[in-house]
C-alpha positions as CSV (number, residue, x, y, z in Angstrom):
1,X,0.0,-0.1,-0.2
2,X,1.2,3.3,-1.1
3,X,1.3,5.9,2.0
4,X,-1.6,8.7,2.0
5,X,-0.3,11.8,0.4
6,X,-1.2,14.3,3.4
7,X,0.8,17.9,2.3
8,X,-0.8,20.7,0.9
9,X,0.4,22.3,-2.3
10,X,1.1,25.3,-0.9
11,X,3.1,23.5,2.2
12,X,5.1,21.1,0.0
13,X,6.7,24.5,-1.2
14,X,9.8,23.2,0.3
15,X,12.4,25.9,-0.5
16,X,12.9,29.4,-1.3
17,X,15.8,29.6,-3.9
18,X,14.9,28.5,-7.5
19,X,17.0,26.3,-9.5
20,X,19.8,27.4,-11.4
21,X,22.1,25.8,-14.0
22,X,25.1,28.3,-13.2
23,X,25.5,27.1,-9.7
24,X,25.5,23.4,-11.2
25,X,27.7,24.5,-13.7
26,X,30.0,26.1,-11.1
27,X,30.5,23.3,-9.3
28,X,31.3,21.2,-12.4
29,X,34.1,23.5,-13.0
30,X,35.3,23.6,-9.2
31,X,34.9,27.4,-9.1
32,X,33.7,28.3,-5.3
33,X,30.4,31.0,-5.4
34,X,29.4,30.2,-1.8
35,X,26.6,28.4,-3.0
36,X,25.9,24.6,-3.2
37,X,24.0,23.0,-6.0
38,X,21.3,20.3,-5.1
39,X,20.9,17.4,-7.4
40,X,19.3,14.1,-7.5
41,X,18.6,11.5,-10.6
42,X,15.5,9.3,-8.6
43,X,13.1,10.4,-6.2
44,X,10.6,7.8,-5.8
45,X,6.8,8.3,-6.4
46,X,5.7,8.8,-2.7
47,X,7.9,11.4,-2.3
48,X,7.0,12.9,-5.4
49,X,3.3,12.9,-4.2
50,X,4.0,14.7,-1.1
51,X,6.2,17.5,-2.7
52,X,3.6,17.6,-5.6
53,X,0.5,17.7,-2.8
54,X,-1.5,15.7,-5.3
55,X,-0.9,12.1,-7.0
56,X,1.1,11.7,-9.8
57,X,1.2,8.1,-10.1
58,X,4.7,8.2,-11.1
59,X,8.6,8.3,-9.8
60,X,10.0,11.9,-10.7
61,X,11.8,10.5,-14.0
62,X,8.8,9.7,-16.0
63,X,6.8,13.1,-14.7
64,X,5.5,15.1,-17.5
65,X,7.9,18.1,-18.5
66,X,5.7,20.8,-17.1
67,X,5.0,18.8,-13.8
68,X,8.6,18.0,-13.9
69,X,9.8,21.5,-14.1
70,X,7.0,22.2,-11.0
71,X,8.3,19.7,-8.9
72,X,12.0,20.8,-9.3
73,X,11.0,24.6,-8.3
74,X,9.3,22.9,-5.5
75,X,12.5,20.9,-4.0
76,X,15.0,23.7,-5.4
77,X,16.7,21.2,-7.3
78,X,19.5,22.8,-10.0
79,X,18.8,20.5,-12.8
80,X,16.3,18.2,-14.3
81,X,17.9,14.4,-14.6
82,X,16.6,13.4,-18.0
83,X,16.9,9.7,-19.0
84,X,15.3,7.6,-21.8
85,X,16.8,3.8,-21.3
86,X,17.2,0.9,-23.6
87,X,15.8,-2.0,-21.3
88,X,17.3,-4.6,-24.0
89,X,16.8,-8.2,-22.4
90,X,15.5,-7.3,-18.7
91,X,13.6,-10.3,-17.4
92,X,11.2,-8.2,-14.4
93,X,8.6,-9.0,-12.4
94,X,6.0,-6.7,-10.5
95,X,5.8,-7.3,-7.3
96,X,2.8,-6.6,-4.4
97,X,3.0,-3.1,-4.8
98,X,3.1,-2.8,-8.4
99,X,6.3,-1.9,-9.0
100,X,8.6,-3.4,-11.6
101,X,11.6,-5.1,-10.4
102,X,14.4,-6.6,-12.5
103,X,15.8,-10.3,-12.0
104,X,17.8,-11.3,-14.6
105,X,18.7,-11.0,-18.3
106,X,17.5,-13.3,-21.1
107,X,20.4,-12.8,-23.7
108,X,22.4,-15.9,-22.6
109,X,23.6,-17.1,-26.1
110,X,24.6,-15.6,-29.8
111,X,20.7,-17.1,-30.6
112,X,19.4,-14.5,-28.4
113,X,21.0,-11.7,-30.6
114,X,18.0,-11.2,-32.3
115,X,16.6,-9.6,-29.2
116,X,19.1,-6.8,-30.3
117,X,16.6,-4.4,-31.9
118,X,18.0,-0.7,-30.8
119,X,14.9,1.8,-30.3
120,X,14.8,5.4,-32.1
121,X,16.7,8.2,-31.0
122,X,13.5,9.9,-31.3
123,X,12.0,9.2,-28.0
124,X,15.4,10.9,-26.4
125,X,15.1,13.6,-29.0
126,X,11.5,14.4,-27.4
127,X,12.4,13.8,-24.1
128,X,14.8,16.5,-24.1
129,X,13.0,19.4,-26.5
130,X,9.9,18.8,-24.5
131,X,11.7,19.4,-21.1
132,X,13.5,22.4,-22.9
133,X,10.4,23.7,-23.8
134,X,8.7,23.7,-20.8
135,X,12.0,24.7,-18.7
136,X,11.9,28.0,-20.8
137,X,11.9,31.5,-18.9
138,X,13.6,29.6,-15.7
139,X,17.0,28.8,-14.6
140,X,16.9,25.0,-14.2
141,X,19.7,23.0,-16.0
142,X,19.6,19.9,-17.6
143,X,21.5,16.5,-17.3
144,X,21.2,13.7,-19.7
145,X,21.9,10.5,-18.9
146,X,23.6,7.9,-21.5
147,X,23.0,4.4,-22.0
148,X,26.7,2.8,-22.4
149,X,27.6,-0.8,-23.9
150,X,28.6,-2.5,-20.7
151,X,26.0,-1.3,-18.7
152,X,23.3,-2.4,-21.1
153,X,25.2,-6.1,-21.4
154,X,25.1,-6.4,-17.9
155,X,21.4,-6.6,-17.4
156,X,20.7,-7.9,-20.6
157,X,22.7,-11.1,-20.2
158,X,22.5,-10.7,-16.0
159,X,24.8,-9.5,-13.7
160,X,25.9,-13.1,-12.8
161,X,25.9,-15.1,-16.1
162,X,27.6,-11.6,-17.6
163,X,30.7,-12.1,-15.3
164,X,31.1,-16.0,-16.4
165,X,31.1,-15.1,-19.8
166,X,33.7,-12.0,-19.9
167,X,35.8,-15.3,-18.6
168,X,34.8,-17.9,-20.5
169,X,33.8,-16.6,-23.6
170,X,35.2,-12.8,-23.8
171,X,34.6,-12.8,-27.7
172,X,30.7,-13.2,-27.4
173,X,30.8,-10.2,-24.8
174,X,32.7,-8.1,-27.5
175,X,30.1,-8.9,-30.5
176,X,27.5,-8.3,-27.7
177,X,29.1,-4.7,-27.1
178,X,29.9,-4.1,-30.6
179,X,26.3,-4.8,-31.7
180,X,24.8,-2.5,-28.8
181,X,27.4,0.4,-29.8
182,X,25.1,0.8,-32.8
183,X,23.0,2.5,-30.6
184,X,24.8,4.0,-27.3
185,X,27.6,5.8,-30.1
186,X,24.4,7.1,-32.5
187,X,22.9,8.4,-28.8
188,X,26.2,10.0,-27.7
189,X,26.3,12.3,-30.7
190,X,22.3,13.1,-30.4
191,X,22.8,14.5,-27.2
192,X,25.6,16.5,-27.8
193,X,23.8,18.4,-30.5
194,X,21.1,19.8,-27.4
195,X,22.3,22.7,-24.9
196,X,22.2,20.7,-21.8
197,X,24.5,21.0,-18.8
198,X,26.2,17.6,-18.1
199,X,25.9,14.4,-19.3
200,X,26.0,11.5,-16.8
201,X,27.1,7.9,-18.1
202,X,28.5,4.7,-16.5
203,X,32.1,3.5,-16.0
204,X,34.0,1.4,-13.8
205,X,32.0,-1.3,-12.4
206,X,32.6,-1.6,-8.4
207,X,31.0,-2.7,-5.6
208,X,30.8,-2.0,-1.8
209,X,34.3,-3.7,-1.4
210,X,36.1,-2.3,-4.9
211,X,36.2,-3.5,-8.2
212,X,33.9,-6.3,-9.4
213,X,36.4,-7.3,-12.2
214,X,39.8,-7.2,-12.5
215,X,41.3,-4.2,-13.2
216,X,43.0,-6.0,-16.3
217,X,39.2,-6.4,-17.5
218,X,38.5,-3.3,-17.1
219,X,41.3,-2.2,-19.3
220,X,40.2,-4.9,-22.1
221,X,36.2,-4.0,-21.8
222,X,35.5,-1.3,-20.2
223,X,37.9,1.5,-20.5
224,X,38.4,1.6,-24.5
225,X,34.7,1.6,-24.8
226,X,34.1,4.4,-22.5
227,X,36.8,6.7,-24.4
228,X,34.7,6.1,-27.4
229,X,31.9,7.9,-25.6
230,X,34.1,10.3,-24.3
231,X,35.9,11.0,-27.8
232,X,32.0,11.9,-29.0
233,X,31.3,14.1,-26.1
234,X,34.7,16.1,-25.6
235,X,34.4,18.1,-28.7
236,X,31.1,19.7,-27.3
237,X,32.8,20.9,-24.2
238,X,29.9,19.6,-22.2
239,X,31.0,18.2,-18.9
240,X,30.6,14.7,-18.0
241,X,29.6,13.2,-14.5
242,X,30.7,9.6,-14.0
243,X,27.9,7.6,-12.3
244,X,29.5,4.8,-10.4
245,X,28.5,2.8,-7.4
246,X,30.6,1.4,-4.5
247,X,34.2,1.8,-3.8
248,X,36.3,3.5,-6.8
249,X,39.3,4.2,-4.9
250,X,41.1,2.0,-7.1
251,X,40.3,4.2,-10.3
252,X,40.1,7.6,-9.6
253,X,43.3,8.0,-11.1
254,X,42.1,6.7,-14.5
255,X,38.5,8.5,-14.1
256,X,40.2,11.8,-14.0
257,X,42.8,11.0,-16.9
258,X,39.6,10.1,-18.8
259,X,38.3,13.4,-18.5
260,X,35.4,13.1,-16.2
261,X,34.5,16.7,-14.4
262,X,32.4,14.6,-11.1
263,X,32.2,11.6,-10.1
264,X,28.3,10.5,-8.3
265,X,27.4,9.4,-6.0
266,X,30.3,8.6,-4.0
267,X,28.7,6.2,-1.6
268,X,30.1,5.9,1.7
269,X,31.2,2.4,1.5
270,X,34.7,0.1,2.3
271,X,37.4,2.5,2.1
272,X,35.8,5.5,-0.1
273,X,35.4,8.5,2.1
274,X,34.3,11.8,0.8
275,X,36.4,13.5,2.9
276,X,39.7,12.0,1.6
277,X,38.7,12.6,-2.0
278,X,38.2,16.1,-1.2
279,X,41.7,16.0,0.1
280,X,43.5,13.9,-2.4
281,X,41.4,15.0,-5.6
282,X,39.3,17.8,-4.7
283,X,41.2,20.3,-7.2
284,X,40.7,18.1,-10.1
285,X,37.2,16.7,-10.0
286,X,33.9,17.6,-8.5
287,X,32.3,15.0,-6.0
288,X,28.7,14.5,-6.0
289,X,26.2,12.9,-3.1
290,X,27.3,11.0,-0.2
291,X,24.7,11.5,1.8
292,X,23.9,8.2,3.2
293,X,20.7,7.0,2.0
294,X,21.4,4.0,3.6
295,X,21.6,5.6,7.1
296,X,21.0,9.1,7.9
297,X,18.4,9.8,5.3
298,X,16.5,6.4,6.0
299,X,16.8,5.8,9.6
300,X,18.0,9.1,10.9
301,X,16.0,12.2,11.9
302,X,15.1,15.6,10.3
303,X,17.6,17.1,12.6
304,X,20.2,14.4,11.9
305,X,20.1,14.8,8.1
306,X,20.3,18.5,8.8
307,X,23.6,18.0,10.7
308,X,24.8,15.6,8.4
309,X,24.2,18.1,5.1
310,X,25.7,20.9,7.1
311,X,29.0,18.9,7.9
312,X,29.4,17.9,4.0
313,X,29.0,21.9,3.2
314,X,31.3,22.7,5.3
315,X,33.8,20.2,4.9
316,X,33.6,20.0,0.9
317,X,32.2,23.0,-0.4
318,X,35.2,25.3,0.3
319,X,37.3,25.8,-3.2
320,X,34.1,24.6,-5.1
321,X,33.4,21.4,-6.4
322,X,30.7,19.8,-4.3
323,X,27.2,18.8,-5.6
324,X,24.9,18.0,-2.6
325,X,22.4,15.0,-2.6
326,X,21.7,11.5,-1.8
327,X,24.7,8.8,-1.6
328,X,22.2,7.1,-4.6
329,X,18.7,7.8,-5.1
330,X,15.5,9.0,-2.8
331,X,13.7,6.0,-2.6
332,X,10.6,5.4,-0.9
333,X,11.8,4.4,2.3
334,X,13.4,7.8,3.0
335,X,10.9,9.7,5.4
336,X,9.4,12.7,3.3
337,X,10.8,14.9,6.6
338,X,13.8,13.9,6.0
339,X,13.9,14.5,2.1
340,X,12.6,17.9,3.0
341,X,15.5,18.8,5.7
342,X,17.9,17.9,3.1
343,X,16.2,19.9,0.7
344,X,15.3,22.9,3.1
345,X,19.2,22.5,4.5
346,X,21.3,22.9,1.4
347,X,19.0,25.4,-0.4
348,X,19.3,27.9,2.7
349,X,23.1,27.6,3.4
350,X,25.8,29.6,2.2
351,X,29.4,28.7,2.6
352,X,32.5,30.6,2.9
353,X,35.9,30.0,1.3
354,X,36.8,29.1,5.1
355,X,33.9,26.8,5.5
356,X,31.9,29.2,7.7
357,X,28.1,28.5,7.3
358,X,25.5,30.8,7.2
359,X,21.7,31.5,5.9
360,X,21.1,32.5,2.6
361,X,19.3,35.6,2.1
């Protein structure tokens, strides 16, 4: 059962600060402004309903453009996150609450390659163009996500079987990736034609304790294909955000050398400590996220969320290069009051060069 919506439209106007691409761009370029951007890639429908004050029937990513603009205005987020995915080969089930849950891939052999029929790029174009039209007259930014071949492969084959095939039949994996790139590379060429503020894509494959596959396999299967996409984007000058879950400590030098402007969502796992990263790499890459959705956002009080956000801003914002947000997504398990505390604290706090905090005007 979904929880009852109890917040009126007036009360769900969480913040006074309007979203701004200027704020996001400054952080991605590691320019210090005294303000910290707020950005999320997903907010669950339960939270969306309460923010909007009415049942919307969907999560943030599927909101119609006009409603999406309203949602961003109410929450103070600085940019929309646009993603039209190619969900190739996914075996899903619907749970008791009507939510679609991924369970495995369906492409297990070359005989299944007939499933690889790329979607039209028109869906992506329509989503970008319709949002840009709806956001006209605002300062909202746009972060557009790219499907990349390795991520599609992992879910289309299945996480376990894809790892086995990397070892037992690397030629199969390469052929699969080549076929999928017939869509993913034109997708990158399509997106760079639009005035988006950043592009988000995946890269290294990491879990809570570090790389899921060996560095050698990253060099063979992942890094060359990541470079292909980066080579398409680079002439546009659009900054690229790496989305990579887990502990990416082993790859930080590669990530910076590959030209990524930022890393998201900096999960607080293993040895992946955001304050250490700020000290070691903060002059070369922007850090995004890290407010722990597995702990303080889900289990804490609003006061604890506020204190954690303020600590992040105080220690990470000076010098530029910090975008505040969750360590993954705003799921339905996050209490609405905690989401409000996150949004209000980010959007009402200014920081000086020495880390002193003050309320924004």
